[in-house]
N, C-alpha and C positions, 0 to 999 in steps of 0.2 A: 186733618181730617183722614190720611191714610188711604189716599183715589190715586188711581191711572192719571199720570200727567198728561191729559189731552184736554181739547178747547171746550168737547163738553161737559167736564167735571170739572175745569175752572169756572165756567159760568156756574155750574152748580156750586161753588166754595165760594164765589162773589157772592150769592144770593142768601148765603147760612149767616146764621151767625156762632161765635168761637163756642159755645155751647151746646151746640144742635151737633144731631147724627145723623150721618146719611144711611138710606138703603138703597143700594145700587139696583135698578130696577133692569130688567133683560128686555124690554119694549121700548120703544123709542118713536114719535110721532115725528115724522118728516113733511116738510110743508115746501111748497114748488109754487109760483106767480105764473100765469100764464096769461096771456093777454085776455081781453075779452069777447074779440071776434077776430074772422079772419079779415087780414088786411087786403091781401092778392086777392082782387075781385074776376080777373081776367087773364088769358094765357095766351100764347101764340103770338108769330113775328110781329103783327099788327093787332093785338088784342082782339080776335075776332071769335074767341071761345069764350064761355062764361063759365065759372067753375062754381060747383054747387058747394054753397057755406052752409046751407041750414041743416036741418036734419034729412036722413038717410036711413029707412025701414027703422025710423023711431029713435035715432042714436046720431048724437052731435058729436065732435070732435071733445076727446077728454073725457069724456062718459066714462064711468069708472064700472066694468064690466065684468060677468063670469061668465066662461066659456068651458067647454070640455081640455082644454089646453092649459088654462090656467086662469088667473084675475089679473087685471090690469086695466089700464087706459088705453081708447082708441086714439091711435095714432095717425091712421090714414082711412079715408071710406074709398070703395070702389061701386061703382053702381053696379056690379055683377052681384053685390053682396056679401063679398070677400074683405073683411077690412085686418089692419095691421094695429098688432094689439103690445103697448109696452109697457113698461113699468115707469114707477113716476121717475127714475134716473135717463131715461130713453131708452132705456136696454130693448131692445126686443125681445117680446115671448114668442109670439108667432108672424110671420108674415103675413100668411091670408086663413082666417078663421071665418067660416061661414055664420053668419049672424042671424040667417032665416033659421037654422036649429040650434035648438039647445042653448042659447043663449040669453041671458037675464042681465037687465041693467042696474048693479047694484045702487048707485046715486047719480044724478045729474051733475054735470058740471059746474063748476066757481071758477071765480078766478084764482082761487089757492086750492090747490088740490092738497090733500092730505092721507097719508098712507102710514101705517103701522109696521116697525120691522121690527125684527129681533136682534139683538146685540151680543156679541162676543167679546168678551175681555180677553184673548188670547196673546195679544201683544200689545207694544203703546200704541199703534195706529189701531183705530178700532174700526172693524167690519160688520158687515150688515147682510142678515139673513134672511131668505124670503124665499117660501117655498123652495126648500133645500138645497137653492144654492148660496154661494159668499159671492157678493162683489166685493172686491177688494180694491183699495186704493182711495175711497171713500173714509174720510177724515171725519169724527163725530163734532 
């Protein structure tokens, strides 16, 4: 089939018949499973502080949001209104984004997070490009 030797193309080759032709796509959907809720409910030496686990300013953890600093998932919430935003792999986009100003929720959270990324075929190991940055070391 004359494809690059990666896990991604091995899976494509397994699914195809001998007479099928394969067109290489530049974009790939990546999925990540997250827990349904926050399991840690309290903090402190003797569990005296309750951790807010629900919505804060209309956003929950792992909601997909669009801000002035980029598009990403809510990783951490603060009562001041500044949230931590990261991508699907957990790489931080920004430590503190003010969600009170110019923030829009693109989709609500689910247990399976899906994000489309651009793939470059420059080397035997694939690289994923998102918003102008190259994430190395991520195999297909």
